[in-house]
ZAMARGU-4260 file (C-alpha; in steps of 0.2 Angstrom, whole numbers, plus 5000, padded with zeros to 4 digits):
<rodrens>
0) 4999/4875/5000 | 5003/4877/4982 | 4997/4895/4982 | 5009/4900/4997 | 5024/4891/4987
5) 5020/4901/4971 | 5019/4917/4981 | 5036/4914/4990 | 5044/4909/4973 | 5037/4925/4965
10) 5044/4936/4979 | 5061/4927/4978 | 5061/4930/4959 | 5056/4948/4961 | 5069/4951/4974
15) 5083/4943/4962 | 5077/4955/4948 | 5077/4970/4959 | 5094/4966/4966 | 5101/4964/4949
20) 5094/4980/4942 | 5100/4990/4958 | 5117/4982/4955 | 5117/4987/4937 | 5113/5005/4941
25) 5127/5005/4954 | 5139/4998/4941 | 5133/5011/4928 | 5138/5025/4939 | 5155/5018/4943
30) 5152/5012/4960 | 5161/4995/4963 | 5148/4982/4967 | 5161/4969/4974 | 5165/4978/4990
35) 5156/4972/5006 | 5149/4989/5010 | 5141/4992/4993 | 5135/4974/4993 | 5126/4978/5010
40) 5119/4994/5003 | 5112/4985/4987 | 5104/4972/4999 | 5096/4985/5010 | 5090/4995/4995
45) 5082/4979/4988 | 5074/4974/5004 | 5066/4992/5005 | 5060/4991/4987 | 5052/4974/4991
50) 5044/4979/5007 | 5037/4995/4999 | 5030/4984/4984 | 5022/4971/4996 | 5014/4986/5006
55) 5007/4993/4990 | 5000/4976/4984 | 4992/4973/5001 | 4985/4991/5001 | 4977/4989/4984
60) 4971/4972/4988 | 4962/4978/5004 | 4955/4993/4994 | 4948/4982/4981 | 4941/4969/4994
65) 4932/4984/5003 | 4925/4991/4987 | 4919/4974/4982 | 4910/4972/4999 | 4901/4989/4997
70) 4895/4985/4979 | 4882/4972/4985
</rodrens>
């Protein structure tokens, strides 16, 4: 139970940081971040980055678990 809570909290914190960094990049290049369309684009970019990160972590975890099983 606590492990699931910590995982959820970690993903939420990661999402916040990624969203903040993406918004900073948009702001640096002069794209207004206060419009609805750009906010939606920032949100979609954040979701894509999070999904790719989760897929990468799961793939690495499965690879390490499969290698651990063959080491015995």
